[in-house]
C-alpha positions in Angstrom: 14.3 1.0 -15.2 13.0 -1.3 -12.5 11.8 -4.7 -14.0 9.6 -6.3 -11.4 9.4 -10.0 -11.4 5.8 -11.6 -11.8 6.6 -13.5 -8.5 7.3 -10.2 -6.7 4.1 -8.7 -8.1 1.8 -11.5 -7.0 3.5 -12.3 -3.5 4.5 -8.8 -2.5 2.5 -6.4 -4.6 -0.7 -7.6 -4.1 -0.5 -8.2 -0.2 1.0 -4.6 0.0 -1.8 -3.1 -1.9 -4.5 -5.0 0.1 -3.1 -3.5 3.3 -2.8 0.0 1.7 -6.3 0.0 0.6 -7.7 -1.6 3.9 -5.9 1.2 5.9 -7.1 4.0 3.5 -10.7 2.8 4.1 -10.4 2.3 7.7 -8.7 5.5 8.6 -11.6 7.5 6.9 -14.2 5.6 9.0 -15.7 3.7 6.3 -16.6 0.0 6.2 -14.1 -2.5 4.6 -15.7 -3.5 1.2 -13.3 -6.5 0.7 -14.5 -7.2 -2.8 -13.5 -3.7 -4.0 -10.5 -3.7 -2.0 -9.4 -7.0 -3.5 -10.2 -5.7 -7.0 -8.0 -2.7 -6.4 -5.2 -4.9 -4.6 -5.1 -7.1 -7.7 -5.0 -4.5 -10.3 -2.7 -1.8 -9.0 0.4 -3.9 -8.7 0.2 -5.1 -12.4 -0.5 -1.5 -13.3 2.6 -0.5 -11.3 4.7 -3.3 -12.8 4.1 -1.8 -16.3 4.7 1.7 -15.0 8.2 0.5 -13.7 9.1 -1.2 -16.9 8.3 2.0 -18.9 9.7 4.8 -16.7 13.4 4.7 -17.3 14.5 6.3 -14.0 13.8 5.3 -10.4 11.5 7.6 -8.4 8.6 8.9 -10.8 6.8 5.6 -10.3 5.9 6.9 -6.5 4.2 9.8 -7.9 2.3 7.7 -10.5 1.5 5.1 -7.8 -0.1 7.9 -5.6 -2.3 9.1 -8.5 -3.3 5.6 -9.3 -4.0 4.8 -5.6 -6.0 7.8 -5.4 -8.0 7.0 -8.6 -8.9 3.8 -7.4 -10.0 5.0 -3.8 -12.1 7.4 -5.5 -13.6 5.5 -8.4 -13.5 1.8 -7.4 -13.8 2.0 -3.7 -16.1 4.9 -4.1 -14.7 7.2 -1.4 -15.7 10.9 -1.9 -13.1 13.1 -3.3 -11.7 14.4 0.1 -11.5 11.0 1.7 -9.9 9.6 -1.5 -7.2 12.2 -1.4 -6.6 11.9 2.2 -6.7 8.0 2.1 -4.2 7.8 -0.8 -1.7 10.3 0.6 -1.8 8.9 4.2 -1.7 5.2 3.4 1.2 5.7 0.9 3.1 7.9 3.5 2.6 5.4 6.3 3.8 2.6 4.0 6.8 4.6 3.0 7.7 5.5 6.7 7.4 2.0 7.8 9.7 1.0 5.0 12.2 3.6 5.8 12.5 2.4 9.5 12.1 -1.3 9.0 13.7 -2.4 5.8 17.4 -1.1 6.7 17.1 -3.7 9.7 16.8 -6.3 7.1 19.4 -5.0 4.8 21.8 -5.0 7.8 20.9 -8.6 8.9 21.4 -9.9 5.3 24.3 -7.5 4.7 22.8 -6.4 1.4 21.6 -3.2 -0.2 18.3 -1.9 -1.5 19.5 -2.3 -5.2 20.9 -5.8 -4.6 17.6 -6.7 -3.1 15.7 -5.5 -6.1 17.5 -8.0 -8.3 17.0 -10.9 -5.8 13.3 -12.1 -6.0 13.4 -14.0 -2.8 14.5 -11.1 -0.8 12.4 -8.6 -2.7 9.3 -10.7 -1.7 10.3 -11.5 2.0 11.9 -8.2 3.1 8.6 -6.3 3.0 6.5 -8.9 4.9 7.5 -7.4 8.5 6.5 -4.0 7.2 3.1 -5.3 6.0 2.4 -7.5 9.1 3.0 -4.2 11.4 0.8 -2.1 8.8 -1.9 -4.8 8.9 -1.9 -4.9 12.8 -2.0 -1.1 12.8 -5.0 -1.2 10.3 -6.8 -3.9 12.3 -6.4 -1.8 15.5 -7.7 1.4 13.8 -10.7 -0.5 12.4 -11.6 -2.6 15.4 -11.6 0.2 17.8 -13.1 2.7 15.3 -10.4 5.2 15.3 -11.0 7.4 12.3 -9.9 10.8 11.0 -13.3 11.4 9.4 -16.8 10.5 10.3 -17.8 7.7 7.9 -20.6 5.1 7.5 -18.7 2.9 10.1 -17.8 5.8 12.5 -20.9 8.1 12.5 -21.6 11.0 14.7 -23.9 9.1 17.1 -20.9 7.2 18.5 
């Protein structure tokens, strides 16, 4: 069971969700509706805090997070079904890949492990920020230069 501290939910979970939802919308060629993205970015981390507290083993929360993210892309952000599925899968995979490659660097620098970090609120909040900064820059580039894997309202067929 992973008990997420409230500070970690606020200072790590919300920014992470903000970047995940912004990337998911940008990559499918839609406009960033910051009001809807912010609503999702605030609600989802608190939902996941509850899920992590309830699920007794580590791991299933990732599948639940993917399902929750898909539902929020579809119902709150209002992407069509195909884009919601694609956005949730790709945005979560990119986050996971970035974490796999970048977080071990911080574990080595601080001479700590993943499980020790989960028990240290400061490290749990601080360590993901380089991942989020890289992810945010990547999202900005995709959005600014209108790179998209689908034609959406922001990236239409006329361009």
